[in-house]
C-alpha positions as semicolon CSV with decimal commas, in nm:
position;residue;x (nm);y (nm);z (nm)
1;M;-2,709;2,619;2,420
2;K;-2,884;2,267;2,419
3;G;-2,830;1,979;2,188
4;L;-2,795;1,609;2,176
5;L;-2,461;1,457;2,253
6;T;-2,346;1,138;2,094
7;S;-2,070;0,891;2,165
8;R;-1,953;0,525;2,051
9;T;-1,692;0,290;2,130
10;E;-1,627;-0,059;2,219
11;L;-1,656;-0,172;2,568
12;E;-1,578;-0,506;2,760
13;I;-1,908;-0,628;2,938
14;F;-1,882;-0,948;3,118
15;G;-1,594;-1,053;2,929
16;K;-1,686;-0,987;2,558
17;I;-1,628;-0,684;2,359
18;Y;-1,944;-0,486;2,214
19;E;-1,974;-0,167;2,015
20;K;-2,189;0,071;2,247
21;E;-2,339;0,429;2,170
22;D;-2,557;0,641;2,323
23;I;-2,735;0,968;2,273
24;I;-2,838;1,201;2,579
25;P;-2,951;1,574;2,576
26;V;-2,691;1,827;2,687
27;E;-2,641;2,180;2,798
28;F;-2,332;2,349;2,679
29;D;-2,083;2,623;2,613
30;K;-1,914;2,700;2,299
31;E;-1,631;2,949;2,302
32;E;-1,425;2,969;1,964
33;N;-1,352;2,648;1,857
34;N;-1,398;2,460;2,200
35;V;-1,742;2,313;2,359
36;K;-1,765;2,269;2,753
37;F;-2,036;2,053;2,946
38;E;-2,065;1,914;3,267
39;L;-2,128;1,521;3,271
40;K;-2,153;1,311;3,595
41;Q;-1,888;1,028;3,614
42;N;-2,143;0,769;3,700
43;E;-2,312;0,836;3,376
44;F;-2,266;0,596;3,106
45;M;-2,220;0,858;2,849
46;H;-1,896;0,952;3,077
47;K;-1,758;0,591;3,013
48;L;-1,779;0,622;2,654
49;I;-1,637;0,986;2,603
50;S;-1,354;0,897;2,849
51;K;-1,272;0,577;2,632
52;S;-1,350;0,705;2,301
53;Q;-1,159;1,061;2,320
54;N;-1,458;1,181;2,072
55;F;-1,815;1,290;2,086
56;A;-2,081;1,463;1,868
57;I;-2,292;1,763;1,947
58;N;-2,591;1,789;1,742
59;I;-2,832;2,068;1,740
60;P;-3,142;1,941;1,566
61;R;-3,334;2,212;1,330
62;L;-3,655;2,099;1,483
63;D;-3,796;2,076;1,822
64;F;-3,646;1,783;1,974
65;E;-3,798;1,809;2,336
66;K;-3,954;1,470;2,280
67;E;-3,666;1,278;2,177
68;A;-3,455;1,433;2,456
69;D;-3,710;1,314;2,706
70;I;-3,672;0,952;2,577
71;C;-3,303;0,975;2,584
72;E;-3,292;1,104;2,918
73;M;-3,521;0,846;3,050
74;N;-3,384;0,537;2,924
75;E;-3,042;0,395;2,974
76;G;-2,804;0,370;2,694
77;E;-2,578;0,087;2,834
78;F;-2,870;-0,142;2,782
79;T;-3,110;0,033;2,529
80;D;-3,052;0,116;2,169
81;K;-3,196;0,478;2,214
82;F;-3,170;0,567;1,815
83;S;-3,407;0,310;1,776
84;L;-3,666;0,485;2,006
85;V;-3,633;0,821;1,866
86;D;-3,747;0,978;1,523
87;L;-3,429;1,112;1,442
88;E;-3,186;1,019;1,141
89;K;-2,879;0,840;1,228
90;L;-2,550;0,946;1,022
91;E;-2,189;0,888;1,051
92;C;-1,973;1,164;1,139
93;D;-1,702;1,263;0,872
94;A;-1,398;1,343;1,081
95;I;-1,457;1,101;1,412
96;D;-1,589;0,769;1,461
97;C;-1,919;0,848;1,598
98;S;-2,292;0,864;1,491
99;C;-2,450;1,222;1,445
100;L;-2,820;1,312;1,343
101;G;-2,948;1,425;1,016
102;R;-3,120;1,770;0,989
103;S;-2,893;1,937;1,243
104;T;-2,587;2,131;1,307
105;V;-2,312;1,882;1,412
106;Y;-1,999;1,990;1,608
107;E;-1,767;1,666;1,577
108;C;-1,533;1,715;1,858
109;T;-1,197;1,529;2,043
110;L;-1,169;1,505;2,390
111;I;-0,899;1,797;2,527
112;K;-0,977;1,798;2,897
113;E;-1,172;1,574;3,146
114;D;-1,236;1,613;3,509
115;K;-1,466;1,563;3,771
116;D;-1,750;1,813;3,676
117;G;-1,729;1,723;3,285
118;F;-1,554;1,756;2,966
119;I;-1,397;2,016;2,740
120;G;-1,380;1,914;2,354
121;R;-1,207;2,091;2,025
122;I;-1,445;2,140;1,736
123;I;-1,259;1,952;1,454
124;K;-1,531;1,972;1,191
125;E;-1,858;2,159;1,185
126;R;-2,113;2,109;0,945
127;E;-2,507;2,127;0,860
128;I;-2,680;1,837;0,753
């Protein structure tokens, strides 16, 4: 399945603490209450999920190829991608993370991380 992955946490950058978030396209597998996806260790999103221990997978009801391309072409560490795309930014209910309006949202906590990616447990699924 395809969706847009979001995560947020506080990170220290050059000695100062900043709240950072990112949104990237993701291909994932869903089995019962778990989701699994690959993510390179050098990606900014990898750092966010590792530190925050949570993330949301958003499946917009409308075509989101244009937004996915924009998110993939820009680096989240230095760019507010939410301001670049025409997607409604909302807050998750069960985790400290942004989610997208007009989407099916899987709010997840991290249960396993390895060199190839992440496995998360869906703690809340909702239609927005």
